[in-house]
Residue frames relative to the residue before (quaternion, step in Angstrom):
aa qw qx qy qz dx dy dz
X 1.0000 0.0000 0.0000 0.0000 0.00 0.00 0.00
X 0.4895 -0.6211 0.5159 0.3293 3.55 -1.18 0.61
X 0.6453 -0.5227 0.3737 0.4132 3.55 -1.22 0.41
X 0.6078 -0.5798 0.3981 0.3687 3.55 -1.13 0.66
X 0.6394 0.5362 -0.3387 0.4347 3.57 0.97 -0.79
X 0.6612 0.4985 -0.3095 0.4675 3.57 0.99 -0.82
X 0.6750 0.4874 -0.3012 0.4648 3.57 0.92 -0.87
X 0.6324 0.5302 -0.3400 0.4510 3.56 1.02 -0.72
X 0.6748 0.4800 -0.2914 0.4789 3.55 0.95 -0.86
X 0.6159 0.5919 -0.3452 0.3888 3.56 1.11 -0.63
X 0.7705 0.2993 -0.1732 0.5354 3.60 1.17 -0.36
X 0.0572 0.8415 -0.5350 0.0490 3.63 0.58 1.05
X 0.7834 0.1155 -0.0612 0.6076 3.56 1.19 -0.47
X 0.2418 -0.8258 0.4900 0.1393 3.53 0.24 1.29
X 0.1699 -0.7820 0.5957 0.0692 3.53 -0.93 0.95
X 0.2406 -0.8261 0.4949 0.1213 3.54 0.03 1.31
X 0.7315 0.4036 -0.2389 0.4949 3.59 1.10 -0.59
X 0.3077 0.7598 -0.5196 0.2409 3.59 1.18 0.36
X 0.3826 -0.7509 0.5029 0.1920 3.56 -0.94 0.95
X 0.0125 0.8235 -0.5644 0.0560 3.57 0.31 1.26
X 0.0458 -0.7443 0.6661 0.0174 3.53 -1.06 0.91
X 0.7821 -0.1262 0.0345 0.6092 3.54 0.05 1.30
X 0.7992 -0.2473 0.2059 0.5077 3.57 -0.69 -1.09
X 0.6539 0.4955 -0.3078 0.4818 3.60 1.26 0.10
X 0.2405 -0.7550 0.5977 0.1220 3.54 -0.91 1.01
X 0.2779 -0.7881 0.5307 0.1413 3.57 -0.57 1.16
X 0.4973 -0.6681 0.4780 0.2791 3.52 -1.06 0.84
X 0.1224 -0.7634 0.6309 0.0641 3.52 -1.04 0.87
X 0.3380 -0.7591 0.5207 0.1960 3.54 -0.54 1.15
X 0.1028 -0.7808 0.6151 0.0385 3.54 -0.91 0.95
X 0.5790 -0.5883 0.4260 0.3704 3.54 -1.18 0.48
X 0.0576 0.7843 -0.6128 0.0775 3.54 -0.80 1.04
X 0.4448 -0.6661 0.5263 0.2854 3.52 -1.04 0.76
X 0.4918 -0.6426 0.4981 0.3117 3.54 -1.03 0.79
X 0.3074 -0.7538 0.5575 0.1629 3.55 -0.86 1.00
X 0.1328 -0.7893 0.5968 0.0564 3.56 -0.68 1.11
X 0.5564 -0.6111 0.4464 0.3431 3.55 -1.10 0.70
X 0.3870 -0.7089 0.5311 0.2563 3.59 -0.83 0.88
X 0.6476 -0.4997 0.3890 0.4238 3.55 -1.21 0.36
X 0.8291 0.2030 -0.1609 0.4955 3.55 -0.90 0.92
X 0.3221 0.7532 -0.5180 0.2461 3.60 1.18 0.32
X 0.5071 -0.6489 0.4608 0.3309 3.61 -0.90 0.83
X 0.5499 -0.5769 0.4633 0.3875 3.60 -1.12 0.44
X 0.3725 -0.7074 0.5594 0.2187 3.54 -1.20 0.62
X 0.1377 -0.7529 0.6393 0.0744 3.56 -0.91 0.98
X 0.1946 -0.8213 0.5325 0.0632 3.55 -0.46 1.27
X 0.1792 -0.8000 0.5704 0.0497 3.55 -0.74 1.16
X 0.3492 -0.7719 0.4949 0.1930 3.61 -0.46 1.18
X 0.5028 -0.6460 0.4948 0.2916 3.51 -1.31 0.45
X 0.7247 -0.4393 0.3090 0.4317 3.53 -1.34 0.25
X 0.8202 0.2190 -0.1893 0.4934 3.56 -0.86 1.02
X 0.6045 0.5606 -0.3597 0.4368 3.57 1.24 -0.21
X 0.2268 -0.7487 0.5988 0.1716 3.53 -1.30 0.29
X 0.7423 -0.4189 0.2774 0.4433 3.56 -1.28 0.15
X 0.6655 0.5409 -0.3090 0.4111 3.58 0.91 -0.91
X 0.5501 0.6081 -0.4056 0.4039 3.61 1.13 -0.43
X 0.7516 0.3694 -0.1861 0.5138 3.56 1.17 -0.57
X 0.7241 0.4084 -0.2398 0.5014 3.59 1.19 -0.47
X 0.8090 -0.0311 0.0460 0.5852 3.61 1.07 -0.63
X 0.0309 -0.8265 0.5620 0.0082 3.62 0.51 1.11
X 0.8308 0.0518 -0.0960 0.5457 3.55 -0.87 1.01
X 0.6678 -0.5359 0.2883 0.4287 3.57 1.15 0.63
X 0.6137 0.5545 -0.3355 0.4509 3.60 1.28 0.09
X 0.3015 -0.7921 0.5033 0.1683 3.58 -0.19 1.26
X 0.6535 0.5350 -0.3240 0.4263 3.59 0.97 -0.79
X 0.6660 0.5145 -0.2984 0.4502 3.58 1.18 -0.50
X 0.5582 0.6438 -0.3795 0.3605 3.59 1.23 -0.23
X 0.5835 -0.5804 0.4375 0.3623 3.54 -1.18 0.55
X 0.5929 0.5706 -0.3715 0.4300 3.58 1.08 -0.63
X 0.6748 0.4834 -0.2948 0.4733 3.59 0.92 -0.90
X 0.6322 0.5362 -0.3346 0.4481 3.59 1.00 -0.79
X 0.6592 0.4892 -0.3021 0.4847 3.58 1.01 -0.79
X 0.6538 0.5137 -0.3125 0.4594 3.57 0.98 -0.81
X 0.6142 0.5399 -0.3506 0.4565 3.60 1.05 -0.65
X 0.6891 0.4500 -0.2657 0.5020 3.55 1.20 -0.51
X 0.6331 -0.5922 0.3062 0.3933 3.56 1.27 0.20
X 0.5193 0.6345 -0.4254 0.3833 3.59 1.24 0.10
X 0.3614 -0.6862 0.5858 0.2350 3.53 -1.18 0.64
X 0.0888 -0.8457 0.5250 -0.0357 3.55 -0.57 1.21
X 0.0576 -0.7600 0.6473 0.0096 3.52 -1.05 0.92
X 0.1542 -0.7969 0.5809 0.0618 3.58 -0.68 1.12
X 0.5232 -0.6534 0.4489 0.3127 3.55 -0.84 1.01
X 0.3944 -0.7252 0.5073 0.2476 3.62 -0.78 0.96
X 0.1706 0.7838 -0.5697 0.1790 3.56 -0.57 1.22
X 0.1615 -0.7084 0.6695 0.1546 3.51 -1.29 0.51
X 0.6256 -0.5294 0.3892 0.4206 3.58 -1.17 0.31
X 0.6192 0.5643 -0.3415 0.4261 3.57 1.08 -0.71
X 0.5428 0.6351 -0.3998 0.3770 3.60 1.13 -0.54
X 0.6430 0.5715 -0.3298 0.3888 3.56 1.03 -0.76
X 0.5168 0.6216 -0.4282 0.4040 3.58 1.22 -0.21
X 0.5519 0.6249 -0.3905 0.3904 3.60 1.21 -0.41
X 0.5235 0.6183 -0.4139 0.4152 3.56 1.23 -0.39
X 0.5886 0.6173 -0.3480 0.3891 3.57 1.17 -0.61
X 0.4616 0.6748 -0.4555 0.3522 3.60 1.22 -0.18
X 0.6387 0.5545 -0.3328 0.4169 3.56 1.06 -0.71
X 0.5575 0.6281 -0.3898 0.3778 3.59 1.15 -0.52
X 0.7018 0.4714 -0.2589 0.4671 3.57 1.13 -0.63
X 0.5861 0.5427 -0.3831 0.4639 3.58 1.21 0.48
X 0.5753 -0.5860 0.4414 0.3617 3.56 -1.19 0.53
X 0.6095 0.5975 -0.3452 0.3902 3.56 1.08 -0.75
X 0.6248 0.5484 -0.3445 0.4362 3.58 1.05 -0.70
X 0.7535 0.4006 -0.2029 0.4801 3.57 0.99 -0.84
X 0.4383 0.6720 -0.4755 0.3608 3.58 1.26 0.07
X 0.2629 -0.7596 0.5724 0.1622 3.57 -1.22 0.39
X 0.4383 -0.3836 -0.7587 0.2917 1.54 -0.53 2.46
X 0.6694 -0.4852 0.3583 0.4337 3.63 -1.24 0.27
X 0.2458 -0.8211 0.5092 0.0783 3.57 -1.02 0.81
X 0.4205 0.7319 -0.4613 0.2734 3.62 1.17 0.25
X 0.3807 -0.6293 0.6106 0.2936 3.52 -1.38 0.32
X 0.7355 -0.3525 0.2751 0.5090 3.61 -1.08 -0.54
X 0.6525 0.4495 -0.3077 0.5268 3.57 1.30 -0.12
X 0.6070 -0.1952 -0.7692 -0.0422 1.60 -1.87 1.67
X 0.4957 0.7344 -0.3983 0.2373 3.58 1.22 -0.36
X 0.8221 0.2459 -0.0909 0.5054 3.57 1.00 -0.82
X 0.3418 0.7592 -0.4925 0.2534 3.59 1.23 0.20
X 0.6330 0.5510 -0.3287 0.4332 3.58 0.94 -0.88
X 0.6513 0.5181 -0.3067 0.4618 3.59 1.01 -0.87
X 0.7036 0.4734 -0.2694 0.4563 3.57 0.82 -1.01
X 0.6029 0.5379 -0.3593 0.4670 3.59 1.10 -0.57
X 0.6477 0.5011 -0.3196 0.4767 3.58 1.05 -0.71
X 0.6004 0.5426 -0.3594 0.4647 3.57 1.07 -0.68
X 0.6426 0.5226 -0.3218 0.4587 3.59 0.91 -0.89
X 0.6705 0.5035 -0.3034 0.4526 3.58 0.86 -0.96
X 0.6955 0.4702 -0.2871 0.4613 3.59 0.93 -0.86
X 0.6060 0.5325 -0.3524 0.4743 3.59 1.05 -0.67
X 0.6521 0.5065 -0.3093 0.4717 3.58 0.94 -0.87
X 0.6624 0.5076 -0.3057 0.4583 3.58 0.94 -0.87
X 0.6527 0.5195 -0.3169 0.4513 3.59 0.92 -0.90
X 0.6627 0.4952 -0.3039 0.4725 3.57 0.96 -0.82
X 0.6652 0.5105 -0.3087 0.4490 3.57 0.93 -0.88
X 0.7212 0.4608 -0.2600 0.4472 3.59 0.85 -0.96
X 0.7559 0.3744 -0.2104 0.4941 3.60 1.06 -0.64
X 0.4194 -0.7077 0.4682 0.3226 3.57 1.19 -0.43
X 0.4652 0.6858 -0.4389 0.3473 3.58 1.27 0.16
X 0.4503 -0.6786 0.5105 0.2759 3.55 -1.14 0.64
X 0.8023 0.1605 -0.0645 0.5712 3.57 1.11 -0.69
X 0.2399 -0.7294 0.6183 0.1674 3.53 -1.36 0.30
X 0.3408 -0.6645 0.6075 0.2707 3.52 -1.38 0.17
X 0.2744 -0.7462 0.5840 0.1636 3.57 -0.88 0.94
X 0.0748 -0.7615 0.6436 0.0145 3.55 -0.84 1.07
X 0.0097 -0.8641 0.4957 -0.0865 3.54 -0.24 1.30
X 0.2290 -0.7800 0.5739 0.0985 3.54 -0.85 1.06
X 0.8625 0.0069 -0.0268 0.5053 3.55 -1.03 0.92
X 0.8492 -0.0299 0.0250 0.5267 3.64 -0.78 -0.96
X 0.5301 0.6301 -0.4073 0.3951 3.58 1.19 -0.40
X 0.6018 0.5934 -0.3523 0.4020 3.59 1.17 -0.53
X 0.7197 0.3962 -0.2732 0.5004 3.59 0.79 -0.90
X 0.5974 0.5309 -0.3680 0.4752 3.59 1.16 -0.48
X 0.6077 0.5383 -0.3471 0.4695 3.58 1.11 -0.61
X 0.6252 0.5229 -0.3336 0.4738 3.58 1.03 -0.74
X 0.6557 0.5046 -0.3067 0.4705 3.57 1.00 -0.85
X 0.6269 0.5349 -0.3374 0.4550 3.58 1.02 -0.75
X 0.6521 0.5285 -0.3187 0.4404 3.58 0.89 -0.92
X 0.7766 0.4074 -0.1914 0.4408 3.57 0.97 -0.84
X 0.6589 0.5325 -0.3265 0.4191 3.61 1.15 -0.29
X 0.4892 -0.7250 0.4181 0.2453 3.51 -0.65 1.24
X 0.6568 0.5675 -0.3335 0.3678 3.59 0.92 -0.82
X 0.6803 0.4788 -0.3036 0.4646 3.60 1.21 -0.24
X 0.5025 0.6337 -0.4321 0.3989 3.57 1.26 0.24
X 0.6729 -0.4906 0.3612 0.4195 3.56 -1.24 0.41
X 0.8282 0.2396 -0.1831 0.4725 3.55 -0.95 0.90
X 0.5535 0.5997 -0.4077 0.4096 3.57 1.23 -0.18
X 0.3153 -0.7416 0.5617 0.1873 3.55 -1.14 0.64
X 0.3677 -0.7152 0.5534 0.2169 3.54 -1.10 0.76
X 0.1778 0.7690 -0.5968 0.1444 3.56 -0.75 1.04
X 0.6810 -0.4786 0.3534 0.4270 3.54 -1.28 0.23
X 0.6600 0.5231 -0.3089 0.4419 3.58 1.16 -0.57
X 0.7497 0.4008 -0.2200 0.4784 3.58 1.10 -0.61
X 0.5429 0.6322 -0.4138 0.3664 3.61 1.11 -0.46
X 0.8233 0.1789 -0.1493 0.5176 3.55 -0.85 0.99
X 0.5098 0.6076 -0.4502 0.4102 3.59 1.12 0.59
X 0.3706 -0.7583 0.5016 0.1897 3.54 -1.11 0.67
X 0.1921 -0.7524 0.6187 0.1195 3.52 -1.32 0.32
X 0.3823 -0.7278 0.5235 0.2238 3.56 -1.20 0.51
X 0.6505 0.4065 -0.3388 0.5448 3.55 1.24 0.45
X 0.4700 -0.7082 0.4442 0.2834 3.61 -0.88 0.87
X 0.6204 -0.4965 0.4401 0.4182 3.53 -1.31 0.30
X 0.4183 -0.7540 0.4420 0.2474 3.62 -0.55 1.08
X 0.6498 0.5365 -0.3227 0.4311 3.60 1.19 -0.36
X 0.6552 0.4990 -0.3163 0.4708 3.62 1.25 -0.04
X 0.2424 -0.7802 0.5647 0.1171 3.55 -0.70 1.14
X 0.8166 -0.0223 0.0834 0.5707 3.56 0.92 -0.95
X 0.1660 -0.7373 0.6434 0.1217 3.51 -1.34 0.45
X 0.0418 -0.7702 0.6364 -0.0051 3.56 -0.73 1.13
X 0.1191 -0.8102 0.5722 0.0434 3.57 -0.65 1.10
X 0.1992 -0.7775 0.5914 0.0776 3.55 -1.00 0.93
X 0.8414 -0.1358 0.0590 0.5198 3.58 -0.33 1.23
X 0.2900 0.7821 -0.4968 0.2393 3.56 0.89 0.95
X 0.3514 -0.7052 0.5677 0.2385 3.62 -0.96 0.79
X 0.1237 -0.8557 0.5000 0.0503 3.57 0.22 1.27
X 0.7608 0.3541 -0.2174 0.4985 3.61 1.04 -0.62
X 0.4520 -0.6671 0.5229 0.2779 3.52 -1.07 0.77
X 0.5606 -0.6077 0.4294 0.3635 3.63 -1.10 0.53
X 0.6116 -0.5353 0.4129 0.4110 3.60 -1.15 0.47
X 0.4731 -0.7194 0.4243 0.2803 3.63 -0.66 1.05
X 0.6531 0.5133 -0.3255 0.4517 3.59 1.15 -0.45
X 0.7131 0.4245 -0.2513 0.4982 3.59 1.29 -0.14
X 0.8181 0.0388 0.0547 0.5712 3.56 0.78 -1.09
X 0.4566 -0.6699 0.5106 0.2862 3.58 -1.00 0.80
X 0.4315 -0.6645 0.5468 0.2707 3.57 -1.05 0.81
X 0.2340 -0.8271 0.4980 0.1148 3.56 -0.17 1.29
X 0.5387 0.5691 -0.4293 0.4490 3.60 1.25 0.17
X 0.5094 -0.6648 0.4095 0.3618 3.59 1.27 0.04
X 0.6940 -0.4382 0.2688 0.5042 3.55 1.26 0.31
X 0.4675 0.7062 -0.4362 0.3039 3.61 1.25 -0.22
X 0.6740 0.4730 -0.2986 0.4825 3.59 0.96 -0.82
X 0.6254 0.5274 -0.3328 0.4690 3.58 0.99 -0.80
X 0.6600 0.5065 -0.2999 0.4667 3.58 0.96 -0.89
X 0.6310 0.5339 -0.3330 0.4538 3.59 0.96 -0.84
X 0.6875 0.4771 -0.2842 0.4679 3.58 0.94 -0.86
X 0.6563 0.4987 -0.3232 0.4648 3.59 1.05 -0.64
X 0.6764 0.4901 -0.2880 0.4683 3.58 1.08 -0.71
X 0.8165 0.0529 0.0355 0.5738 3.57 0.86 -1.00
X 0.0483 -0.8461 0.5306 0.0166 3.61 0.49 1.15
X 0.8438 0.1569 -0.1180 0.4994 3.54 -1.14 0.69
X 0.7232 -0.3415 0.3223 0.5064 3.52 -1.17 -0.71
X 0.1195 -0.8923 0.4289 0.0744 3.52 0.82 1.15
X 0.7852 0.3319 -0.1677 0.4951 3.58 0.89 -0.88
X 0.3122 0.7807 -0.4965 0.2155 3.60 1.21 0.29
X 0.6960 0.4666 -0.2871 0.4642 3.58 0.98 -0.79
X 0.6630 0.4360 -0.3114 0.5228 3.57 1.33 0.04
X 0.7269 -0.5027 0.2207 0.4125 3.55 1.20 0.56
X 0.5628 0.5821 -0.4098 0.4201 3.61 1.21 -0.07
X 0.2897 -0.7582 0.5625 0.1574 3.57 -0.83 1.01
X 0.1175 -0.7871 0.6042 0.0401 3.57 -0.89 1.00
X 0.0258 0.7736 -0.6318 0.0404 3.56 -0.90 0.99
X 0.1106 -0.7901 0.6013 0.0435 3.59 -0.80 1.03
X 0.1223 -0.7817 0.6107 0.0303 3.55 -0.69 1.16
X 0.0084 0.8158 -0.5750 0.0620 3.58 -0.74 1.06
X 0.3223 -0.7540 0.5438 0.1783 3.56 -1.14 0.66
X 0.1689 -0.7322 0.6512 0.1064 3.52 -1.16 0.78
X 0.1897 0.8385 -0.4771 0.1822 3.57 0.20 1.29
X 0.8129 0.1015 -0.0167 0.5732 3.58 1.02 -0.76
X 0.2567 -0.7370 0.6077 0.1471 3.53 -1.06 0.85
X 0.4437 -0.7134 0.4765 0.2590 3.57 -0.71 1.05
X 0.0445 -0.7964 0.6030 -0.0108 3.56 -1.03 0.82
X 0.3300 -0.7864 0.4916 0.1760 3.57 -0.39 1.23
X 0.6486 0.5189 -0.3168 0.4580 3.60 1.22 -0.39
X 0.5996 0.6031 -0.3534 0.3897 3.59 1.20 -0.39
X 0.6038 -0.5403 0.4477 0.3783 3.55 -1.25 0.51
X 0.5142 -0.6738 0.4367 0.3014 3.59 -0.89 0.92
X 0.6232 0.5418 -0.3426 0.4480 3.59 1.22 -0.30
X 0.6071 0.5188 -0.3599 0.4825 3.58 1.29 -0.01
X 0.6753 -0.4964 0.3502 0.4181 3.56 -1.23 0.33
X 0.7120 0.4544 -0.2789 0.4569 3.59 0.79 -0.96
X 0.6444 0.5106 -0.3252 0.4673 3.58 1.08 -0.63
X 0.6509 0.4945 -0.3071 0.4873 3.55 0.96 -0.86
X 0.6636 0.5215 -0.3104 0.4373 3.57 0.91 -0.93
X 0.5876 0.5685 -0.3704 0.4409 3.59 1.04 -0.71
X 0.6945 0.4736 -0.2768 0.4656 3.58 0.86 -0.95
X 0.6609 0.5084 -0.3090 0.4574 3.56 0.97 -0.82
X 0.6591 0.5021 -0.3111 0.4656 3.58 0.90 -0.91
X 0.6378 0.5420 -0.3261 0.4394 3.57 0.98 -0.84
X 0.6540 0.5069 -0.3088 0.4690 3.59 1.03 -0.76
X 0.6959 0.4816 -0.2703 0.4590 3.57 1.09 -0.69
X 0.8503 0.1255 -0.0293 0.5102 3.59 0.75 -0.99
X 0.5861 -0.6104 0.3688 0.3845 3.60 1.25 0.07
X 0.7355 0.2772 -0.1868 0.5894 3.58 1.32 -0.12
X 0.0808 -0.8279 0.5535 0.0420 3.58 -1.05 0.67
X 0.6660 0.5294 -0.3142 0.4212 3.56 0.99 -0.79
X 0.8509 0.0565 -0.1146 0.5095 3.56 -0.85 1.13
X 0.4759 0.6300 -0.4585 0.4079 3.58 1.23 0.35
X 0.2911 -0.7718 0.5460 0.1466 3.57 -0.98 0.89
X 0.2029 0.7772 -0.5801 0.1350 3.54 -1.13 0.67
X 0.6904 -0.4999 0.3525 0.3863 3.54 -1.29 -0.33
X 0.6408 -0.5239 0.2723 0.4907 3.56 1.34 0.48
X 0.7449 0.2758 -0.2001 0.5736 3.59 1.28 -0.17
X 0.8061 0.1599 -0.0375 0.5685 3.57 0.81 -1.06
X 0.3797 -0.7289 0.5191 0.2347 3.62 -0.80 0.96
X 0.6230 -0.5566 0.4012 0.3756 3.53 -1.19 0.60
X 0.6235 0.5712 -0.3494 0.4035 3.58 1.02 -0.77
X 0.7211 0.4071 -0.2486 0.5025 3.61 1.20 -0.34
X 0.6718 0.5663 -0.2841 0.3838 3.58 1.16 -0.56
X 0.7179 0.4426 -0.2372 0.4822 3.59 1.22 -0.32
X 0.2714 -0.7813 0.5477 0.1261 3.56 -0.54 1.22
X 0.4988 -0.6164 0.5159 0.3240 3.56 -1.08 0.71
X 0.8093 0.2757 -0.2145 0.4722 3.55 -0.95 0.91
X 0.6129 0.5295 -0.3529 0.4683 3.58 1.27 -0.17
X 0.5174 -0.5619 0.5170 0.3862 3.55 -1.31 0.18
X 0.2210 -0.8055 0.5435 0.0837 3.57 -0.90 0.97
X 0.0393 -0.7523 0.6573 0.0210 3.54 -1.09 0.83
X 0.0597 -0.8001 0.5969 -0.0036 3.60 -0.54 1.19
X 0.1227 -0.8247 0.5521 0.0009 3.55 -0.64 1.20
X 0.3360 -0.7513 0.5362 0.1878 3.57 -0.63 1.13
X 0.8415 0.2180 -0.1660 0.4657 3.55 -1.01 0.88
X 0.5865 0.5744 -0.3670 0.4375 3.59 1.26 0.15
X 0.2270 -0.8101 0.5347 0.0797 3.55 -0.83 1.06
X 0.6376 -0.5715 0.3811 0.3487 3.52 -1.31 0.40
X 0.8003 0.2978 -0.1236 0.5055 3.55 0.91 -0.91
X 0.5295 -0.5914 0.4973 0.3500 3.52 -1.29 0.39
X 0.8560 -0.0487 0.0015 0.5147 3.57 -0.80 1.09
X 0.0397 0.8139 -0.5741 0.0806 3.57 0.53 1.19
X 0.8391 0.0529 -0.0768 0.5359 3.58 -0.96 0.90
X 0.6840 -0.4488 0.3541 0.4532 3.59 -1.04 -0.79
X 0.2110 0.8008 -0.5293 0.1843 3.53 1.05 0.79
X 0.6279 -0.5303 0.3942 0.4113 3.61 -1.18 0.42
X 0.6402 -0.5662 0.3648 0.3694 3.55 -1.18 0.59
X 0.6799 0.5018 -0.3040 0.4398 3.59 1.13 -0.50
X 0.4488 0.6438 -0.4861 0.3844 3.61 1.22 0.24
X 0.2567 -0.8386 0.4639 0.1252 3.59 -0.39 1.19
X 0.2249 -0.6923 0.6551 0.2023 3.48 -1.40 0.25
X 0.7716 -0.3930 0.2293 0.4446 3.58 -1.27 0.10
X 0.7499 0.4140 -0.2129 0.4701 3.58 1.06 -0.73
X 0.3981 0.7260 -0.4779 0.2931 3.59 1.23 0.17
X 0.6350 -0.5569 0.3871 0.3698 3.55 -1.14 0.70
X 0.6974 0.4903 -0.2733 0.4457 3.57 0.97 -0.86
X 0.7207 0.4533 -0.2292 0.4717 3.59 1.19 -0.49
X 0.5243 0.7159 -0.3788 0.2629 3.54 1.08 -0.87
X 0.7318 0.4648 -0.2590 0.4257 3.57 0.75 -1.03
X 0.5272 0.6366 -0.4101 0.3854 3.60 1.25 -0.20
X 0.7901 0.2316 -0.1425 0.5493 3.59 1.20 -0.42
X 0.5506 0.6682 -0.3822 0.3229 3.58 1.19 -0.50
X 0.5532 0.6274 -0.3981 0.3767 3.59 1.14 -0.51
X 0.5675 0.5977 -0.3892 0.4113 3.59 1.19 -0.35
X 0.7113 0.3998 -0.2563 0.5182 3.60 1.22 -0.31
X 0.5873 0.5887 -0.3648 0.4187 3.58 1.27 0.07
């Protein structure tokens, strides 16, 4: 059995009518009003998850109309997607060559493994503000982009006028980035795994982010935090790893140290996706990735047209 704390967190909003078929919860489409961008809505800066690239959000499988960026634009939002290639993620490997990565537990901040990512976030936030004339942006962050977004909000070196140097990289601040109005995370692994069970493969960067700015840290200073999480697959240690429940067991275990009977979006367990103090949206049958495994085409992820409006009202 998974730990009681993990299982308790996994069910923050019990769904008695959830359509479970074995270890998989099927999505049930409900009637939702389309959320249109209000006048003067801040531009959205979309932060990709680990291993993803820009095209996953602008033209998945080569189809621009199927992307979350296009869906948001159809609703009147101005959208900027962080420019990334899959090869960019190899830069995270810079941290492997530091003593901090191999410490037990790892002791790194977001530098050096994720500095390149956060510098791009700064550049795109600046560009979005300049092109739209907006004073603030909303960060919409998928998977690892969510905890990196939290780190961006809290690190002084990414604010206007700050200089990047070896002395300031990976330093924290107790005031939020003034250009960020809100952070919405989609299936983000916000908590680091227990150090006695699983190594923090971020080299300590996620652990450091949580120690510096736990929970919805800047909420009382005006930053809105919304955590969107999927309840789609229950991990099963007895299942074949090539099945959804078998794969999910392994993924959940890497994230929170437990996998069996833990519920989540097939990649991130609910116990890790919900920040204390944030607004929570739990979606039954919604997965982390676009077209996971050989599931039918109508199996949704957070950015699917049918799902978007279930959480988008938080930015309207």
